[in-house]
C-alpha positions in Angstrom: 14.6 11.1 -7.3 15.1 12.8 -3.9 12.8 11.9 -0.9 10.0 14.9 -0.8 10.5 15.6 2.7 8.1 18.6 2.4 5.4 16.4 1.4 5.2 13.4 3.7 6.0 12.2 7.3 7.1 8.7 7.4 5.6 6.6 10.4 6.1 2.7 11.3 2.6 1.3 12.0 4.0 0.4 15.4 5.1 4.0 16.4 5.0 7.5 15.7 7.3 10.3 16.6 7.2 14.1 16.7 3.3 14.4 16.2 1.9 18.0 15.2 1.3 20.1 18.2 -1.9 20.7 16.7 -3.1 17.1 17.5 -5.3 16.3 20.5 -3.5 14.5 23.2 -5.5 11.6 22.7 -4.5 11.0 19.0 -0.8 11.5 20.1 -0.5 9.0 22.8 -2.3 6.1 20.5 -0.2 4.4 17.6 -1.2 5.0 14.2 -1.4 1.2 14.0 -4.4 1.8 16.4 -6.0 5.1 15.0 -6.1 3.8 11.2 -5.4 -0.2 11.4 -4.5 -1.8 8.1 -6.7 -4.2 6.4 -4.3 -7.3 7.6 -4.8 -6.4 11.2 -8.3 -5.5 10.9 -8.4 -9.4 9.2 -6.5 -10.7 12.1 -8.3 -9.3 14.7 -11.7 -10.5 13.2 -11.9 -13.0 10.8 -15.5 -12.5 9.8 -14.6 -8.6 9.4 -16.0 -7.0 6.0 -14.9 -4.8 3.6 -11.4 -3.4 3.2 -10.1 -3.8 -0.3 -6.0 -3.8 -1.1 -4.2 -2.8 -4.3 -0.8 -4.3 -4.2 2.1 -2.0 -6.0 5.1 -2.9 -7.4 6.8 0.2 -8.7 9.1 -0.1 -11.4 11.5 2.2 -13.6 8.9 2.0 -16.3 6.4 -0.6 -15.4 4.3 -1.0 -12.5 2.7 -4.4 -11.8 -0.8 -4.1 -9.7 -2.8 -6.8 -7.7 -5.8 -6.8 -6.0 -7.1 -8.2 -2.4 -10.9 -8.8 -2.1 -11.7 -10.8 0.9 -9.1 -13.8 0.9 -8.8 -13.6 -2.8 -5.5 -12.1 -4.3 -5.2 -11.9 -7.7 -2.7 -10.0 -10.4 -4.5 -7.0 -12.0 -2.8 -5.1 -14.6 0.7 -3.6 -15.5 0.9 -0.1 -16.1 3.7 1.5 -18.4 3.2 5.2 -16.8 5.4 7.3 -14.5 5.1 10.6 -12.6 1.6 12.1 -12.2 -0.2 10.0 -14.7 0.9 7.1 -12.9 -0.5 8.4 -10.0 -3.6 9.5 -11.2 -4.3 6.0 -12.6 -3.6 4.2 -9.4 -6.4 6.7 -7.9 -8.7 6.1 -10.7 -8.2 2.1 -10.3 -8.4 2.2 -6.6 -11.6 4.0 -6.9 -13.0 1.4 -9.6 -12.1 -1.5 -7.4 -13.3 0.2 -4.3 -9.9 0.1 -2.5 -9.2 1.9 0.7 -5.5 0.9 1.0 -2.0 0.9 -1.2 0.3 -1.6 -0.3 3.4 -0.4 -2.0 6.6 -2.9 -2.2 9.9 -1.1 -0.9 13.0 -2.6 -2.7 15.6 -3.5 0.1 19.0 -5.4 -0.3 19.3 -9.4 0.9 20.5 -7.9 4.2 17.5 -5.4 4.8 19.0 -2.6 4.1 17.4 0.2 1.8 18.8 1.2 -1.7 18.9 4.2 -4.2 15.6 2.5 -5.4 13.9 2.7 -2.0 14.2 6.5 -2.0 12.6 6.6 -5.6 9.7 4.6 -4.1 9.5 6.6 -1.1 9.3 9.6 -3.2 6.4 7.9 -5.3 4.4 6.9 -2.4 4.8 9.9 -0.7 3.2 12.1 -3.3 0.4 9.3 -3.9 -0.1 9.1 0.3 -1.1 13.0 -0.1 -3.4 12.5 -3.0 -5.0 9.2 -1.4 -5.5 11.0 2.1 -7.9 13.6 0.3 -10.4 10.3 -0.1 -9.4 8.7 3.1 -7.3 6.1 1.9 -3.9 4.8 3.0 -0.6 4.1 1.9 1.8 1.7 3.2 5.4 0.3 2.2 6.1 -3.3 2.7 9.3 -5.0 2.2 9.5 -6.5 -1.3 12.6 -8.1 -1.3 12.6 -11.3 -3.2 9.1 -11.1 -4.6 10.1 -10.8 -8.0 12.0 -14.3 -7.9 8.6 -15.6 -6.1 6.6 -14.5 -8.7 8.5 -16.3 -11.6 8.6 -19.3 -9.7 4.7 -18.8 -9.2 4.1 -18.5 -12.8 6.6 -21.5 -13.8 4.5 -23.8 -11.5 1.1 -22.5 -13.3 2.6 -23.4 -16.7 2.9 -20.2 -18.0 4.9 -19.7 -21.1 8.1 -17.2 -21.2 6.4 -14.6 -23.1 3.7 -14.8 -20.7 5.9 -14.6 -17.7 7.6 -11.5 -19.2 4.4 -9.5 -19.8 3.3 -10.4 -16.3 6.0 -10.9 -13.8 5.0 -7.0 -12.5 1.6 -8.1 -11.6 2.5 -11.4 -10.1 5.4 -9.3 -8.0 2.5 -7.3 -6.7 0.5 -10.4 -6.0 3.8 -11.6 -3.7 3.8 -8.2 -1.9 0.2 -8.6 -1.1 0.7 -12.1 0.1 3.4 -11.3 2.5 1.4 -8.1 3.8 -1.1 -10.2 4.9 0.8 -13.4 5.9 2.6 -11.1 8.1 -0.6 -10.1 9.4 0.7 -6.2 8.5 3.5 -6.2 11.0 6.3 -4.4 9.8 4.5 -2.3 7.3 5.3 1.6 7.0 2.4 3.8 6.9 2.8 6.8 4.8 1.3 9.7 6.6 1.1 13.3 4.9 2.5 16.1 6.8 -0.6 18.4 6.7 -2.8 17.9 9.8 -6.0 18.3 7.9 -5.0 15.2 5.9 -4.0 13.0 9.1 -7.6 14.0 10.1 -9.0 12.6 7.0 -6.9 9.2 7.4 -8.4 9.0 11.0 -11.8 9.4 9.6 -11.4 7.2 6.5 -13.2 6.7 3.5 -17.2 6.9 3.4 -18.5 3.5 4.5 -20.0 1.2 1.8 -23.8 0.7 2.3 -23.3 -2.6 0.9 -21.3 -3.6 3.6 -22.8 -1.2 6.4 -26.5 -0.8 5.5 -27.3 0.0 9.3 -24.9 3.3 9.0 
């Protein structure tokens, strides 16, 4: 699957290059990490920070594992056997039901840190998802997932799960490991997927509507 360059504009959370000319001068000078900090960064800055649920996504050829982070708890959620638009729409439904405001998508890399053909396929899915997510003010990040499947198997073995149980849940536990790495690194090195459309970028900056359960004063 080719990279959908007409749908997305990729930027590392630590920098942004070639911003659209229609952006304000203030937004151009401020890195995306400061404009829309990922939840891991917000937690690092303020341990008492409330809100911000994250959905870990381990994309595969036919199976996609999901994990959920609410507060300091990370747990496997489910495994989806969907592809294409059906997968993207289902991810959005789950995010809404779980009150998620960001997706942490595992990016496959080789042992020496280089990207692969599979990386391009994941970037394509993440790009399309980012366009749909930005409509709601939600963010999509890419996180290096090298080695997370092996870590997931080791974790399940340590929990005493049977071989059959491990085979059915490895994708979800791999998504757990993606989230654990994301939070343990405090968001360092994650890559924000920013839609090309300026109106969607503005929705990212605004973010989703505030949850009155967390922010009753607003």
